[in-house]
C-alpha positions in Angstrom: 15.2 -8.1 -22.0 14.6 -6.5 -18.6 12.0 -8.6 -16.7 11.0 -6.5 -13.6 10.1 -8.1 -10.3 6.2 -7.9 -9.2 6.8 -5.4 -6.8 9.0 -3.0 -9.0 6.6 -3.8 -12.2 3.4 -2.6 -10.1 5.5 0.4 -8.8 6.1 1.7 -12.1 2.8 1.0 -13.9 1.3 2.8 -10.8 3.5 5.8 -11.1 2.7 6.1 -14.7 -1.1 5.9 -14.4 -0.5 8.7 -12.0 1.1 10.9 -14.6 4.8 10.8 -13.4 7.3 11.4 -15.8 10.0 8.7 -17.1 12.7 10.8 -15.2 11.1 10.9 -12.1 10.2 7.1 -12.2 13.9 6.2 -13.0 14.8 8.7 -10.1 12.4 7.0 -7.5 12.8 3.2 -8.8 16.4 2.8 -10.3 14.6 1.4 -13.2 16.1 2.6 -16.5 14.1 4.6 -19.1 14.2 2.1 -21.9 12.4 -0.5 -19.4 9.9 2.1 -18.3 9.0 3.0 -21.8 8.3 -0.8 -22.6 6.3 -1.2 -19.8 4.3 2.0 -20.4 3.6 0.7 -24.3 2.5 -2.9 -22.8 -0.2 -1.0 -20.6 -2.0 0.2 -23.4 -4.5 1.8 -21.5 -5.9 5.2 -22.5 -5.3 6.8 -19.1 -1.6 5.6 -18.7 0.6 8.6 -19.4 3.9 7.7 -21.1 6.0 10.1 -19.2 4.9 13.3 -20.3 4.4 14.5 -16.8 0.8 15.7 -17.2 -2.0 14.0 -15.6 -4.4 11.9 -17.8 -8.4 12.5 -18.2 -8.9 9.4 -16.2 -8.6 9.2 -12.5 -5.8 6.2 -11.9 -6.3 3.4 -9.3 -4.6 3.5 -5.9 -2.5 0.5 -5.3 -0.5 -0.3 -2.4 2.8 -1.9 -3.5 4.3 -2.6 0.4 3.6 -2.4 3.7 4.1 -3.9 7.0 2.4 -4.0 10.5 -1.5 -3.9 11.3 -3.2 -0.7 12.0 -4.4 0.0 15.4 -7.8 -1.1 16.1 -10.6 1.8 15.7 -11.2 3.8 18.9 -8.1 2.4 20.4 -7.2 5.9 22.3 -4.6 7.3 19.6 -0.8 6.7 19.8 -1.2 6.3 23.9 -4.0 4.0 23.8 -2.2 1.8 21.1 0.6 1.1 23.0 -1.5 0.5 26.6 -3.6 -2.0 24.2 -0.4 -3.8 23.1 1.1 -4.0 26.4 -2.3 -5.6 28.0 -2.6 -8.3 25.1 1.0 -9.2 25.1 0.4 -9.9 29.2 -2.1 -12.4 30.1 -1.3 -11.1 33.9 -2.4 -7.2 33.0 -5.6 -6.7 34.4 -7.3 -5.2 31.2 -5.8 -8.2 29.2 -9.0 -10.3 29.0 -11.3 -7.7 28.1 -9.2 -6.2 25.5 -8.9 -9.3 23.8 -12.7 -9.8 24.0 -13.2 -6.6 22.7 -11.1 -7.3 19.7 -12.6 -10.5 18.8 -10.3 -12.9 20.3 -6.5 -12.4 18.9 -4.8 -9.6 17.4 -1.0 -9.7 15.8 0.3 -5.8 15.3 2.8 -7.5 12.7 0.1 -8.7 10.6 -0.2 -7.4 6.9 -2.0 -8.6 4.0 -1.2 -6.7 0.7 -4.2 -8.6 -1.3 -6.6 -7.0 1.4 -5.1 -3.7 1.7 -5.5 -3.3 -2.1 -9.1 -4.8 -2.1 -10.2 -2.3 0.3 -8.6 0.4 -1.5 -10.4 -0.8 -4.5 -13.8 -0.4 -2.9 -12.8 3.4 -2.3 -15.0 5.6 -4.6 -13.3 9.1 -5.9 
């Protein structure tokens, strides 16, 4: 029996719940259709499509399966402002270093990514 890694299982289930066909899921993930059918049967959810390609009556939940890096802070000034922000917080001698760290709340890690937090925030969104 083929057991999928957690991130791949979630991807397959998300694509199934979104109405993707088994052929599409196989092409995107590389998971064979027999395994996809098994995960579709295990889901036993009234809103999960089993590969017909059609959408379901129930709205599928949005789930993030992977990611990297923090999003820019609100009101940072678009891409040019974010670049300047990163430059300033990395350089203690920059004239805006202290002000921007105070503005952001003390620290900012541009490489941080918390999958659980992202999914918790996505779960709060109402369609």
